[in-house]
N, C-alpha and C positions, 0 to 999 in steps of 0.2 A: 455440456460435459461439467464434472466436478474436477478440480485441479489444485495442487499445491505447488506454487512456483518457488523455487529456493535459490535460483540464481537469476542474475540479471539477463535479460533477453537480448537477442539481436533486434534490429529494426523491423517491426510487424507491420503488415499493410494487406487488407483484404478487400476483395471486392463484394463484401458482406456487411449487413448490419450487426454490430456485435453489442451484445447487452450482458453486462456484467453486475453480478450481485456479490458484494464483498461479506464474506462470512467471519473475519476476524481482522485485527489490526496488524499490519505487516506489509511492507512494500508500498510502491508507488507507480503510478503510470505518468509517462512524461510524453507529451504529444509533441511530434516534430512539425510544429506549426511556427508561425513567425513570432508568437508570444512564448513559445516553448512552456506551454501550460503544464503544471505539476499537479496530479490529483493523488492523494493519500488514499490507500486503500483502509477503510475504517468500517467497523461492523455497522451493519444497517445502511450501507451507502450503495447506491445503484448508478451505474455509469452507462450511458449510451453512446456508442461510438459510430458515426456515419461511415458509410463504405468509402474505401480508398483513403482513410485517414491513417498516416504513419505515425507509429508510436513505439515505445519500448516500455517494458516492465523493468524497474529498478530495485533490486533486493540488497539491502546491506546484510553484512555478515551476521549470521544468526537469525535473521528475520524469515519468516514464511509468508507468502501470500495465499491465503485459501480463498478460492473464487468458484463461483458457479458461472458458467458462461454459456450464452445461448447465441448462435450467430446463424444468419440466413441470407442469401442473395436476395436484394429487393425484388427480383422478378418472382420470387416462390413465395414471398410473405402472402399472396392472397390464399394460397393453398391453406394456410394454417390460423390466419388471424381473419376477424371480421373486416369488412370495408372501412368502417370508421376507424378501427385500429390501425390498419394500414395506411390511412390518409394521415392519422396522427404521427406515425413514426416518420413518414415521409416529410411532413411540415418540421417536426423537431429536428430532424437530421439536417436541415438547412441552417440551424443555429450553430452547428459544430458539435463538439463533444458536450454533452449535457450531464449534470450530477443532481441526485436527490439524495436526502438523508432522512433515514427513519430509525434513529438509534433507540427510540422508545418502543419500538415494535419488533424487537429481535425474535421473540419467540414465534410471533406470526409469521414473520419473514422466513424463518428456518422451516416451520411447517410448510409454508407454501412451496419453497425450493425442494423439499424433500419429495414434493408431488411431480418433480420434473426429472424424468429418466434420463440417464446418461446415453446419449446416442438415441436417434429415432429410427424406427424401422416399420415399414409397411406390413410386417409380420404380426404386428400387435397394434391394432387401429385404436383400440380402447385406450391404451397406455399412451399413444401419441396424442389423442385428443386431451386427454387429462393434462398431460405435459405442456402442450401449447396453450390450453385454457389458463394454466397456471402462469405461463410466460406473459399472456395477454394481460392477465390481471395486474402483474407486476409492472408491465408497460404502462398501462393506465395510471397506476400509482405513480410512477416516474414522471409522466408528463404532467401531472397535476403538481407535483412538489419540486419540479426540475428548476436548476439555474444553468444558464448558458454560458459558453465561453466568451460571449460579448457582454455579460454582465460584469460592470467595472467595480461592483463591490468585491468580486472574487480576486481582483487582481491590485486592488487599492494598495494593500500592504505587502505586496510580494517583495519590493525592495528593500522595505524595513526589516522584514523577516530574514532575508538574505544577510543583512548586516547583523542581525541577532545571532544567526548561525555562525559567521564568521568570527564574532566576539566569543562565543562559546568555544569554538576550536582553538582561539588564542589563549583562553583561560581555563583550560581544563584542570589545572591544579587548584583553582579557586572554588570555593564552596559559594556557587551563585545562588541568589535567591530570587524569587519572583518579583518581590518587591523593588530589588536592587535594579534588575532588569527593566522593570515597567518605568522606574524613575530615569535610568539612562537613555531609553529610547522613547520617552514622552507619551507613554500609553498607559491605560489603566490595566489593572491586574486581569480583569476579566477579558478585556479586549486582546492583550497580549496573549492569553492563555488560548482564546479561540483561535486567533490567527496563527499562531505558531503550531498549533496541532493541525489546522487546515493545511498549513504549508509542509509540515514534516511528518505528520501522522503520529506524533509522539508529544509528550509534555516536555517541559525544558529540562527537567530533572532526568526523564528516562533518556532524552536525546543526549545529554551530556554523559550519562553513565554508558550508554552505547558506544559512543566515541571512546571513552576511556577502556572500555573493554576491547575494542578493536586495535587500539594502539597496544593494548597489552598482549593481545593474541599475536600481532605481528612481532613483538620483542620476544615473545617465547619460542620463536622459531630459531632463536639464536642460543647455541649450545651454552655459551659463557654466560647468559644472563640466569639469574636466580628468579623464582617466583616472587620473592620479597621485592627485589629490585624492579621487576617489571610491574608490580602493583603500585610502588611508590612513584616510578617514573611516569606512570599513566594517571596519577592524580588520586589515587587512593590512599588515604590516611590510615586505614585499618586493613591489615591483611585478612583477618577473617571475614569482614565485609566484601573483600575483594574475591575470596574463595567462593563465597555464597553467591554473589551476583554473577560471576563467571560460570558457575555450574548451572544457574538458572538461565543464563542467556545461551550457552553453547551445549549444555546437556552432558558436560564433562568437566572434571576437576582441572585447574591449569596444568598440573603434572602430566595427566592423562592426555590432556589436550596437545601438549608439547610432544609427547612421545608418539602420538597418532601422526602430527605432522611431520616429524623427523622420518618416521617410517614411510610416509608416503613419498618424501623427497628421495629417500634412499633407493625406493622402488623406481622413481622417474630417472634417476641417474643410471641405474642399472639397465 
């Protein structure tokens, strides 16, 4: 199925192999495992989730996770995939959640997932065969390029990135630069950029602005708060920039957003 996830999910767990193709940046998957692994949804990212793996999808305010998902009980896989592909899926599933990235092949990936119908039905066998052929091709690509949850390279900088996130949260009013962050945390610019995006799905600047906008949105729910006050208190030095960023993120001006929130609160109270 093709789906757009706009809210954080409950804990999910299925007796099926789940294969996810990420179509745009937004949201993340957090596995309910011992290491609480976090996987950002990034364009061109493929994620294979073994059966009975508990996880939730986390969405920040204003973000959308656009995903193509194929799932199937292991016992049914031989109906749709070749014996070799079934064996590959079985072997890779033993590694836990696996991830592969193909950001340079987005147009090809989009063309391939467009071949996969939403919902499979025996009434159209040709469409079903084409769909599973495309899924099999993507699975083979994923197996070749995967990194597993046991890969220490994925986890090496998680603690450091959590420290960077906390530092940004504590300094929302500061104009943080990449050079400043790299020096403070003892990393090169390229390494910090790559690991921070891996951890959060965003650049440092985009992540900071998202936190600022979320804080401003919360303050705008207060009748006594002015738009200018919400902008300044959230770390924006320019009200015009705040208006532009806010509308880009939420699809509404700050004034329209507050009006919508207040109307919704009034209906809830009624």
